[in-house]
N, C-alpha and C positions, 0 to 999 in steps of 0.2 A: 422633544427630546434633542439634548444636546451630544455632540459628537464627541469620543474618545480620540485621542491622539494613538494610530497603532501602527505609524510608521516609525523604523527606530532604526537610527544612523548615525554611527560613531559614539555610541553611549547616550544619546539623546532622542527621547519620543519628540515627535512632530506630526504635524497636520502635513497634510499633502502641500507640494508645491503650488497646485494648483486652488488650494483651498477647497478642492471636491471633495464629496462623503457619498456613502453608500448605505443604503438600506439592508442590514441582515435581517434576515424574516425568520419567524418562529414558525417552521412547516408544519406544526400541529394546527396553529389557527391563523397561519396567514398575516399575522400583525407584526410590525417592526418590533424586532427584539434588540437593535443598536444600531447606533450611526456610528460608520467608521471612516477613516481616512480613505479617500480613493486616490492611490498612486500612481503616476505616470511614468512616462520614459524618463523625466528629469531626475524622479526620486529614485528609479533604477540606478540610474547614471552617480547619483551623489552616494549610493548605497556600496557600488561596486568599487568606487574608488575610496571610499572609506576602509573596506574589506582588502584591499591591494594595499593601503598604506601600513594597515596592521598586521599582513602578512610579510610585506618586504621589508618595513621599519622596527616592527612590534616584537615583543618578546615570545607572543604565545606560539609560534612555528619552533622557537630554539628553547623552550620550556621543558625542564626533565619531565619525563614519562611519569614519574611518581606524582609529580603534581598535577599532571593533566589527568592522571587516573583519580586523583584524590578528587578534585573538583568534578567529576563525571559522578561520583559517590554521592558528594555534597547534592547535587541535583536530583539524584534518584531520592535522596531522603526528603526534600522539598517537595518532591511530587508525592511521597507518602503523606506528608504533613498537610498538603492541599488536597487529598484524594477526593473528598465530598464536593469541594468547591469545583473541583475540575470536571468532575463527573456530572456535577449539573451544567456547567457551562456546554460541555459535548452533548447530554441529551437534549438540552434546549435549542441548541445550534444545529443540530444533524437530524434531530427526529428519533433517534435510537433510545431505546429504554435507559433508565438510570442505571440499573445493574449491569447494561452492557457497557455503559461509561465508566464506570468503576474497574471492570474487566481490562477496560484500555489502558486506565491510569496503571494498573499494575503491570501490564504487559510492557508499556513504556517505561517503566522503573526497572524493569528486568533488562531490558534492551540498555540504558546507561550503565547497569551493574557489569552485565554483561561485556561491552567493551573495556570497561574500566579494567576488569580481569585481563583481558586480551592482551592489551598492551603492557600491563606489569608483568606478563607471565614470558615474553618474547626476550630471546637472545639479543644480544649487541651486533647480529648480523649473520648471514650464513656464510661459513667458510667454504671456500672453493678450491679445489685442489689442482694445482698449476702444474703439478709435475716436476716441481723444482724446491729445494728447500731453502733457496735464497729468494723465493717469490712468496709474500703474503697477499692472499687474495680474497676479497670479501664483498658478498653482496650485501647492501642497506635499502634500507625504506627512509623514503623521506615523502613529506606530505606534497600533492599533487598544487596548493596554491589556494586559489580563489574559487569556491564551489556556489554554483547558482542552483540551489534546490527549489523543486517545484511540486506541492502534494495537492492529492485530490480533496474531494469535498465529503467521501463518504467514512473515511477514519483518518481526519486531519492531524490530531495527536499524534498517533500509532505511525503514520506514515513521516512524520515530520523527525520523529525520534529514531527512526531506521536511517536516517539521512545524517541528523546533526550529531546524534553519539558516535558514528564512525568516523564522521568529518573532524571533530574535536578531537578526538582519541589520536589521531593520526597527526595532528597538528594544524589544521587548515584554517582559515577563516572563510565565512559564508556569508550570503544573502539567500534569504528563502520568501517565496510567494506561496502562502497559503491561495488555496482555492478561495475566489471573492465570496462564494456563496456560504462557506464555514470556515470563518479567521480567527475566531474568537480564542480556542483553546492554544492555539499556536503562538498569539499573543502574549497569554499567561505564560507559556512555557520559555519564552525569551524572557521575560519579566525573572523569571526564577533562575534563569544562566545569570542575569545580571546579579542578583541576590548573592549567587552562588560564589562571585568575584571574577567572572570571565572579564577580561580586559575590553575596553572600549575599542569598538570595530570589529572585532572578531565575531559576534552574532549581529546581523542586520535583518530587518524583515520591511519588506514593502506590501502592504495590502492593495490589491488592486486586481484589475481584469489580467486575462492572459495575453489580450491586445489593448495596450501595448506593453507591460509589464512585463510578463513571461517572453515573449518575444525578442524585448531587448537585451533581458538577460541571457537568451539562448545565442545571441549573434554578438554579444558585448567583446571586443579584443580584450579586456583585460580578466576575463572569466577563463579560467584553466580547465574548470570540469562543469559540466551539466548534466544534472541527475533530474528525471522525472518520471513520477508516476501518474497516467491519468488514462485519458481515452486513446486508442489507436490513432485515430485522425488529427488531432492537436498535437498528439506526442510524435509522430512520424514527422510532423510540417517543423516542430520545434528542435527536433533532433537534427534534420537537414540543414536548420541554420546553425546549430551549433558545431556540427561535421564541418561546415564550410570555414569555419574559423580555426579548423585542424584541434578543436578541444576533445578531451576525453569525454564521452558520453556515458550514460547507464540511463535505461528506459524500462520502465513495466507499465505495459499496455494493455493490462485486462485480460481474460482469459473466458472461454465457452466450455465448462468443465464437466466430464462426464462425471456420473455416480454409478458403478455399474455392480448391478446385484444379482447374483446366481442364485437360483432356486433353493441350493443346499444350504444357503443361509437362512431360510426360511422353514425348515424342515422342522423344527420345533416352535412353540408357540411362543418361548423367550426369545429364539433365534429372528422368529417374524416381526415380534414386537420391537426388538433391536433396532433390525435395518428400517422399519417405518419410521421410527421415531427419527433415526440418522438422518434419513431422506428429508423429513420435514425441516431438519437442522439445518442440513446442507442449503437449501432452497430459499428458507425463508428469514433467517437471523438479520435483523437489522433490515427487513422487508425486502430482501435479496439484493442489498444495494452493495455487495462485497465481489470483488475481483475476482475471488476463488469460489464463488459461489456455486454447490452443485445444481445448476439450473438444467441440465439433461440427465433425467433418469433413462437408464437402459437397463431394461429387468428382461429376467427370461420369461419366455412366453409362458411358461406354463404355470406360473404361479400371477401371471400379469394382471387378471379379473380381480383376485382377491387383493392382490397388494393395494392396487390403484384405487380401488374401493375404500379402502380403508385409509389410505393416504388420504383420499379427497374428504373424507369424513372427519379426520382429525384437522385438517385445514381450514375447514368452514368452522368450526370452533375456536380458532386463533382469535384471541380477544384483542382488538386494535382501538389505539388511544394514543393521547398522549404520555410519552416516554417516562414521565415523572410520576405518572398515576399508579398506586398499588394496582396490582394484579394485570396490568397491561403486558401483553407479550410481544406486540409488534407495534412498531411509532408508523407515522408518516412516512411518505417520499420526501426527498428534500427540498422539492422546489414544484412549481405549475410544471415548468418546463419538463421534468422528468416524469410528472405523472402523465402529461400529454404524449409524450414517447412510448410509455408501457401501454397506454391505451391503443395505440397505434399497432404495437406489435400483436396484441390479441387479436384485434381486428383484423389483420394480415392472416395471422394463422388459422382464424375460423374462417376466413375466404378460402385459403386454401387446403379446407379439408379437416383442421383438428376438430376432436370433439373434447367440448367444454366439460369436465367434471364438475368444477366447484368454481366460485368467483366470476372474474371475468367481467367486473364493473366497480366501480366506487360503492362504497356502503351506503345502505340508507341513512340517512342523517340521524335516524332514532337509532342507529345500531352504534355509532361512535360519538364519542367527546371529544374534542370539540368538533362540529359538523363541518366547520370551515375549512377544516386543515387539507392537507395534501394525502388522502389516504386511499388505498386500493386493495380491494379485498384478495386474499391468496390465492392464486389462481393455480388450476391443474389442465393441462392440455395431452387428451391422450391422442393414439393414433396418429403420432407426428412422423415425419420423413425427414432424411437431409436437404431435401430442396427447398423446405420452407424458411423463409427469413427470420423466424423465430428459433429456429435450429443455428441458423448460419451467424448470427450476429449476438454480439453482448448485449442483453437486454436492461440489466441492472434495475431489475424489480422482482416483486414477488410473483414469478411466472416460473413453474415447472413445466417442462414437458417430458411426454412419456414415448420412448423409442422400445422396442422388443428385438429380441436376439434367440437362436435357437441353439447357436453352437459357441464354442469358446473363440474360435477364431473370428466368428460374426461379431461377438462381444468387443473384441480388441479391435475390429477394423471399423465400428462405429464410433467406439470410442477415441480413437485417433483420427478419425475423418472431420477434421478442423484446422483451420489456420492458425489459431491459437494453440497453445500447449503450457499452461500456467500449472492447472491443478486437478488430480481427478482421485477417484477413488474404487476400490472394490473391495464387496461383501461376499465372503466364500466361507462356509464351513470348514472346507478342503484348504489346509493351509498350503500343500503343494501349489494347488492352482490359484491361490490365492497370490503367491510371491511369484509364479510364473507370468501370471496375468499382469501384474505389477510391473514386473522386468520388460514388458512388450509395451508399456503406455509410455508415448513420447510427450510427457508433461513434467513440469519440475518439481512438484511435490505429487507425489501418490500414498494417499491414506488405505491401510489395510483394516477393514472393520471398523472406520472412524471416519469422522468428517471434520474439518478445520483447524485441530490443533495445530498449533506450529512452535517452535524452538528457536530462543534467539541465537543459539550456537549451531543453527542448521541453515544452509543457504536457501534463499527464498528469490523465486524469478521463473523465467519459463521458457520454453522452446517455441521456433516458430516467431509469429507475429506477437507474442505474448513481450517480447521484448529484447533487450541488450544489457549482458551482465547480471549479477545477482546482489541482494541486498542480505543482512544478516550474516552469521558465520564467518570465518576468518577469511572468506572470499569478501565478505561485506567491507571489510575494514582494507582490504588490498584494492578496493575501486578507490580508494581515497590516497592511495598512495603511488610513489614513483620507485622504482627498484632502480638502485645507481651500483653499478661494479668499480671497486676501488682497486685497483692492481698495483702493487709495491713491490719495487725492487730493492731486495735488502743488501746486495752487492753490485751496484751500478758501476759498468766499465763501458768503454767504447765499443761501437758496434762493427766498425771498421767496414760499414757496409760501401762508402765511398772511398776510393783511394786517396784523394786528395787534401 
């Protein structure tokens, strides 16, 4: 299989400086999907240099807002033109279903259109009352500069758009490093940026591993902003390297997200069915490989037995297989490494006393096609408690743990008993209770009687160790800008501070 050039620097597609390549695997059957360029520190340096020149000497940072907005809209249109092609790329690269891939393309399209609208609707700055008619004082926003963007393997296209769209809307240049496991859709997105007319050097991509490419971008002296989405351990290390160079940083580091279900949500058959269905969606979409996955079911004790029994019954019926096949509801895990981690988490939970209600193993070869993929059965672990590793750590797999509570205060305490704080949900038929609990949850996004929807116009990010900063919404644009205060004296005269 021939390799494709997946490094884009200063408007040119290149092989790695070392000529190294990497196999991108199809997680459904563990075969090679594509050979791509495997960049290194030299490639990262070249990409940063190109972005630096484009920012310091090029036209993009000084391009009129209307032109930047129009380009983002052209990109959105191209995404829709290529919707089926990109969805297929995303499905085959990550293992998710084809329908999930289509949803991702639509969400990416919405992100580009949202930020195109935001910059167009802004005024020329915020006027500050200086207390004198002889002073004109205004706060304006300018682009940060060169942005280094690091994205994860679970939602490569979506997470790229959350960074690229606001970065471009604000007038920045960037270098993006997608996960070495799932780089293909991001490569396609950069091609669409070029097709839309983005000047050379504004968008640069280096495919390769976190060490050395990601680390080099984090510490590079010519990078002004470092934005990372991924795991806590690697993110904090990269963030520390970026901070040492006094860069602006934005980190989204995952979550361990509670789904709190009160008994009154299950008082009717319709309510019960909805709560169970939402708990399945919360935990098992994309095989649980979602930073906001509702992996912790916190259920009121009085309905626990019936609820968990039905939940396990339905989870056992989830159809596993290649994401592009009709009828498949859950694809494989992304890699052998991730499969090994999920197996280890389940083993540790059982050793610590959890009760296996369903799953807990790879499916039988006769139950899934292709049998050689990185599949793991949706797993429900009952009788869990806070001291368990599977409760404390982000598992990033199809594992749903069950904890119980008796009172509202206990439910809130359990939901907040995590070092993360990305997302959570509360299900209740009592509107006052639901809103009261939502107000008490220390999580960046809280759903009431729903799970997983997000809006590009609403900020996304977390409390605690879930990260620093926010993506999406007006704040997501502000992450990529610097504020400048311009104070103009309309009637200058001597101050006479010094007598001489």
